C-alpha positions in Angstrom: -19.1 7.3 17.1 -15.4 6.9 16.5 -13.0 8.5 19.0 -10.9 11.5 17.9 -7.8 9.4 18.7 -8.7 6.7 16.2 -9.6 9.3 13.5 -6.2 10.9 14.1 -4.5 7.5 13.9 -6.2 6.8 10.6 -5.2 10.2 9.3 -1.6 9.6 10.1 -1.6 6.8 7.5 -2.5 9.3 4.8 0.2 11.6 6.1 2.7 8.8 5.4 1.1 8.1 1.9 1.1 11.8 1.0 4.8 12.2 1.8 5.3 10.2 -1.4 2.1 10.9 -3.2 2.6 14.7 -3.1 6.3 14.4 -3.8 5.4 12.6 -7.0 2.6 15.1 -7.8 4.7 18.2 -7.2 8.3 17.2 -8.0 8.7 14.0 -9.9 8.1 15.4 -13.4 10.4 18.4 -12.6 13.0 16.0 -11.1 13.0 13.8 -14.3 13.2 16.7 -16.8 15.5 19.2 -15.0 17.6 17.0 -12.6 17.8 13.5 -14.2 17.7 14.8 -17.8 14.8 12.9 -19.4 12.9 14.5 -22.2 9.5 15.9 -21.2 7.6 13.9 -23.8 9.2 10.7 -22.6 8.2 11.5 -19.0 4.6 12.1 -20.0 4.5 8.8 -21.8 6.1 7.0 -18.9 3.5 8.4 -16.4 0.7 6.9 -18.6 2.3 3.6 -19.4 3.3 2.7 -15.8 -0.1 3.7 -14.5 -1.8 1.4 -17.0 -0.2 -1.5 -15.2 -2.5 -0.6 -12.3 -5.4 -1.9 -14.4 -4.1 -5.4 -13.4 -2.5 -4.8 -10.1 -5.2 -2.7 -8.4 -8.1 -5.2 -8.7 -5.7 -8.0 -7.8 -4.6 -6.2 -4.7 -8.2 -5.4 -3.8 -9.2 -9.1 -4.2 -6.1 -10.2 -2.2 -7.1 -7.8 0.6 -10.7 -9.0 0.6 -9.5 -12.6 1.0 -7.0 -11.8 3.7 -7.8 -13.2 7.2 -5.5 -12.5 10.1 -5.7 -11.7 13.8 -5.1 -8.1 12.8 -8.0 -8.0 10.3 -8.2 -7.8 6.5 -6.6 -4.4 5.7 -4.5 -3.3 8.7 -1.7 -5.9 8.3 -0.5 -4.4 5.1 0.4 -1.2 6.9 3.1 -3.2 8.6 4.1 -5.6 5.8 4.6 -3.0 3.0 5.8 0.1 4.8 9.5 -0.6 4.5 9.5 -1.8 0.9 7.4 1.3 0.0 10.1 3.5 1.6 12.9 1.7 -0.3 11.1 2.0 -3.7 10.6 5.7 -3.0 14.3 6.3 -2.5 15.2 4.3 -5.7 12.8 6.4 -7.7 14.7 9.6 -6.7 18.1 8.1 -7.3 19.9 9.2 -10.4 22.7 6.8 -11.7 25.1 8.2 -14.3 23.7 6.7 -17.5 23.0 7.6 -21.1 19.5 9.0 -22.0 18.1 5.6 -23.1 19.3 3.9 -19.9 18.0 6.7 -17.8 14.5 6.2 -19.3 14.7 2.5 -18.7 15.8 3.0 -15.1 13.0 5.5 -14.5 10.5 3.1 -15.9 11.8 0.3 -13.6 11.9 2.3 -10.4 8.7 4.2 -11.0 6.9 0.9 -11.7 8.2 -0.5 -8.4 7.2 2.6 -6.6 3.6 2.3 -8.0 3.4 -1.4 -7.1 4.4 -0.7 -3.6 2.0 2.2 -3.4 -0.8 -0.1 -4.6 0.1 -2.7 -2.0 -0.1 -0.4 0.9 -2.6 2.3 -0.2 -5.4 0.1 -1.3 -5.7 -1.7 2.0 -5.3 1.6 3.8 -8.1 3.2 1.8 -10.4 0.2 2.3 -9.7 0.4 6.0 -11.5 3.7 6.1 -14.6 1.9 4.8 -14.7 -0.6 7.7 -14.1 1.7 10.6 -17.8 2.7 10.9 -21.1 2.3 9.2 -22.4 5.8 10.0 -22.6 7.9 6.8 -21.8 11.2 8.6 -19.0 9.6 10.6 -17.5 8.4 7.3 -17.2 12.0 6.1 -15.6 12.9 9.4 -13.2 10.1 9.1 -12.2 11.1 5.6 -11.9 14.8 6.7 -9.4 13.7 9.3 -7.7 11.5 6.8 -7.2 14.3 4.2 -6.4 17.0 6.7 -3.5 14.9 8.0 -2.8 13.7 4.4 -2.4 17.3 3.3 -0.3 18.1 6.3 2.1 15.5 4.8 1.8 17.4 1.5 2.5 20.7 3.3 5.6 19.1 4.9 6.7 18.0 1.4 5.9 21.4 -0.2 7.7 23.5 2.4 10.7 21.2 3.2 11.6 19.4 0.0 13.5 22.1 -1.9 15.1 23.6 1.2 16.3 20.2 2.3 17.6 19.4 -1.2 19.7 22.5 -1.1 20.8 22.0 2.5 21.6 18.3 2.4 23.0 18.4 -1.1 25.2 21.5 -0.7 24.8 22.3 -4.3 24.5 18.7 -5.4 20.8 18.3 -6.3 21.1 14.7 -7.3 22.4 13.7 -3.8 20.1 16.3 -2.2 16.9 14.7 -3.7 18.0 11.2 -2.8 18.8 11.9 0.9 15.7 14.1 1.3 13.4 11.4 0.1 15.3 8.9 2.4 14.6 11.1 5.4 10.9 11.6 4.5 10.4 7.9 3.8 11.7 6.8 7.2 9.3 9.3 8.8 6.5 7.7 6.7 7.3 4.2 8.0 6.9 5.4 11.6 3.5 7.0 10.7 2.2 3.8 9.1 3.0 1.9 12.3 1.1 4.4 14.4 -1.9 4.1 12.0 -1.8 0.3 12.4 -1.7 0.5 16.2 -4.4 3.1 16.5 -7.3 1.7 14.4 -9.7 -1.2 14.5 -11.8 -2.9 11.8 -15.5 -3.2 12.7 -17.4 -4.1 9.5 -16.5 -7.6 8.3 -17.9 -9.6 5.3 -20.2 -12.5 5.8 -18.3 -15.7 6.8 -19.9 -17.7 4.1 -19.0 -15.2 1.4 -16.9 -16.6 -1.5 -15.4 -13.8 -3.6 -13.6 -14.7 -6.8 -12.2 -12.3 -9.4 -15.0 -13.1 -11.9 -18.0 -12.7 -9.5 -16.2 -9.7 -7.9 -15.9 -7.9 -11.3 -19.5 -8.9 -12.1 -20.6 -7.3 -8.8 -18.7 -4.1 -9.7 -20.1 -3.8 -13.1 -23.7 -4.3 -11.9 -23.2 -1.4 -9.5 -24.1 1.6 -11.7 -23.2 4.1 -8.9 -19.7 2.7 -8.8 -19.4 3.3 -12.6 -20.4 7.0 -12.2 -18.2 7.6 -9.2 -15.2 5.9 -10.9 -15.5 8.2 -14.0 -15.8 11.3 -11.8 -12.7 10.2 -9.8 -10.7 9.8 -13.0 -11.7 13.2 -14.2 -11.1 15.1 -11.0 -7.6 13.6 -10.5 -6.7 14.4 -14.1 -7.3 18.0 -13.4 -5.6 17.9 -10.0 -2.5 16.1 -11.4 -2.3 18.4 -14.4 -2.4 21.6 -12.3 -0.1 20.4 -9.5 2.4 19.0 -11.9 2.6 22.3 -13.7 2.6 24.5 -10.6 6.4 24.6 -10.5 6.6 25.3 -14.2 4.0 28.0 -13.8 5.9 29.8 -11.1 9.4 29.4 -12.6 8.6 30.1 -16.2 5.3 32.1 -16.4 5.5 34.2 -13.2 9.3 34.1 -13.6 9.8 33.8 -9.9 11.7 30.7 -9.2 12.4 31.9 -5.6 8.7 31.7 -4.9 8.1 28.1 -5.8 8.2 26.7 -2.3 5.9 29.6 -1.0 3.5 29.1 -3.9 2.9 25.4 -3.5 2.9 25.7 0.3 0.1 28.2 0.2 -1.8 25.9 -2.2 -1.3 23.1 0.3 -2.7 25.2 3.1 -5.8 25.8 1.0 -6.0 22.0 0.5 -5.9 21.4 4.3 -8.5 24.0 5.1 -10.8 22.6 2.3 -10.5 19.1 3.7 -11.2 20.3 7.2 -14.3 22.2 6.1 -15.9 19.2 4.3 -17.4 17.6 7.4 -19.0 20.9 8.5 -20.4 21.6 5.0 -22.0 18.1 4.9 -23.9 18.8 8.1 -26.0 21.2 6.2 -25.8 20.2 2.5 -26.1 16.7 1.1 -22.5 15.6 0.1 -23.5 14.9 -3.5 -24.9 18.4 -4.0 -22.0 19.9 -2.2 -19.5 17.9 -4.3 -21.0 19.1 -7.6 -21.0 22.7 -6.3 -17.3 22.8 -5.3 -16.4 21.4 -8.7 -18.1 24.2 -10.5 -16.6 26.8 -8.1 -13.1 25.4 -8.6 -13.6 25.5 -12.4 -14.5 29.2 -12.2 -11.5 30.0 -10.1 -9.3 28.1 -12.6 -10.6 30.0 -15.5 -10.2 33.4 -13.7 -6.5 32.6 -13.3 -6.1 32.6 -17.0 -6.3 36.4 -17.0 -3.7 36.9 -14.3 -0.5 38.5 -15.6 2.9 37.6 -14.4 3.2 40.8 -12.3 0.0 40.1 -10.4 1.6 37.8 -7.9 -0.8 38.3 -5.0 -3.7 37.5 -7.2 -2.0 34.4 -8.7 -1.3 33.1 -5.1 -4.8 33.9 -4.0 -6.5 32.0 -6.8 -4.2 29.0 -6.3 -5.1 29.0 -2.6 -8.9 29.3 -3.4 -8.7 26.6 -6.0 -7.2 24.2 -3.5 -9.7 25.2 -0.8 -12.8 24.4 -2.8 -11.5 21.5 -4.8 -10.1 19.6 -1.8 -13.3 20.3 0.1 -14.7 17.7 -2.2 -12.0 15.0 -1.5 -13.4 13.7 1.8 -16.9 13.7 0.2 -15.6 11.6 -2.7 -14.0 9.0 -0.4 -17.0 8.8 1.9 -19.1 8.1 -1.2 -16.9 5.1 -2.0 -18.0 3.5 1.3 -21.6 4.3 0.4 -21.0 2.5 -2.9 -19.7 -0.5 -1.1 -22.9 -0.6 1.1 -25.0 -0.1 -2.0 -23.4 -3.1 -3.8 -23.7 -5.2 -0.7 -27.4 -4.3 -0.4 -28.0 -5.0 -4.1 -26.0 -8.2 -4.5 -25.3 -9.6 -1.1 -21.6 -9.4 -1.6 -19.4 -7.0 0.5 -16.4 -6.4 -1.8 -14.8 -3.6 0.2 -11.3 -4.1 -1.0 -12.3 -4.6 -4.6 -14.5 -1.5 -4.8 -11.8 0.7 -3.2 -9.1 -0.8 -5.4 -11.1 -0.2 -8.6 -11.9 3.4 -7.7 -8.2 3.9 -6.7 -7.3 2.5 -10.2 -9.4 5.2 -11.8 -7.9 7.8 -9.5 -4.4 6.7 -10.5 -5.5 6.6 -14.1 -6.5 10.2 -13.7 -3.2 11.0 -12.2 -1.5 9.2 -15.1 -3.5 11.2 -17.6 -2.8 14.5 -15.9 0.9 13.8 -15.7 1.0 12.5 -19.3 -0.9 15.5 -20.6 1.4 17.8 -18.8 4.5 16.2 -20.3 3.1 16.1 -23.8 1.7 19.6 -23.5 5.1 21.0 -22.5 6.8 19.1 -25.5 4.1 20.4 -27.9 4.8 24.0 -26.8 8.5 23.5 -27.2 9.5 23.5 -23.6 13.3 23.6 -22.9 14.4 22.7 -19.4 16.1 25.4 -17.1 16.1 28.3 -19.5 13.9 31.3 -20.3 10.8 30.2 -22.2 9.4 31.8 -25.3 6.0 33.6 -25.1 4.6 30.6 -27.1 5.7 28.2 -24.4 4.6 30.5 -21.6 1.1 30.6 -23.1 1.0 26.8 -23.3 2.0 26.5 -19.6 -0.7 29.1 -18.7 -3.5 27.3 -20.7 -2.6 23.9 -19.2 -2.4 25.3 -15.6 -5.8 27.1 -15.8 -8.2 26.1 -18.6 -7.6 22.4 -18.8 -8.2 21.7 -15.1 -11.4 23.8 -15.3 -12.7 21.6 -18.1 -12.0 18.5 -16.0 -14.0 19.9 -13.0 -17.0 20.8 -15.2 -17.0 17.3 -16.6 -17.0 15.9 -13.0 -20.0 18.0 -12.1 -21.8 16.8 -15.2 -21.1 13.1 -14.4 -22.2 13.4 -10.8 -25.6 14.8 -11.7 -26.7 11.2 -12.3 -25.2 9.8 -9.1 -28.2 8.9 -6.9 -26.8 7.9 -3.5 -27.8 11.0 -1.6 -28.1 11.1 2.1 -31.7 9.8 2.6 -31.1 6.8 0.3 -27.8 6.0 2.0 -29.4 6.1 5.4 -32.2 3.8 4.1 -29.7 1.3 2.8 -27.7 1.5 6.1 -30.9 0.6 8.1 -31.7 -2.3 5.7 -28.2 -3.7 6.1 -28.4 -3.6 9.9 -31.6 -5.7 9.7 -29.9 -8.0 7.1 -26.9 -8.6 9.4 
């Protein structure tokens, strides 16, 4: 069993990642449309176009990580090498030079692309590190529970502190406030990445004679049918999450018409996320993680649909449903990431090739594709419903925001549940494969 200290150290890496990840999820679209002054449709298109670059960079980063050999291991070194560049790119993305609209869009494309490249270079090795800490299937769920509890604590920090810090540091200048707030959060993230590096150790290593090229690596991936199903599910679930979280600020400001409650609303949602991640390891002690994952998707969908009938004056109910949605949906997140490690073992058992970095990077690509689709749909949806920044919205626009915040994420969750019905790596089979690999090694 892994020590609690090592699980906490691993989790701190996701705290660092989520300082930026959740900032992008919760604030970047709003920052671009209402602070920087970029049209919503252009923002939606940019989110999709930039993330498509990941189709190339993610598998390349996974392959590079798989080929890395150092005294610190395959994946841990990147926590040191990329932390500072990642912080610099984060600050640049939230910097707003005085430009015309076209130049602003070009600047946003350039800095957002750099941010995503840096995120790829540090997050894929970090994610793969979770798959080589232990071979125990239940410990993997525990590791991922720690990871996402600490990751969501980073999200809670962002949710509760970002807007107050913007106001306090900027003193009315939101452009400066956002820039300096992200600078402070990024420096904190660098320190956490270093602690993660110091507190973890890689235990599962590929065979010394293994030769992994891009062509045979991709062939290994495609022959792994469980990887295909999990990748589709990951893309769908993140589409729904990104869509709902991107529109959370718009929902509170323009549908509930309570801009003063934005920080409280997203903070309560983040608390639900944290509790959901913490509960995952306990749920999986009694219910197979595949069955549990399907169940929480269906429950989350029902909660989303229920929110459609909440009127703007039912604030307590709106807050409660957002909390419950986060609780159940994020309960499935550690299960999803534990299943990625199971897919790596399955591929190794089936083909004799352990492509940990490539498997994680490819699933991360589908996750980021889902994020891109969610962000793009949010931007396009706002434009389609005639959204105008920082002013009272028409009933038509309010209805559009409500539909995108409730019904569309519910559809995404139901599609995830449907796809996962054919995923076959349940606990007995995973344990059987694990025993076979112990004999093989």
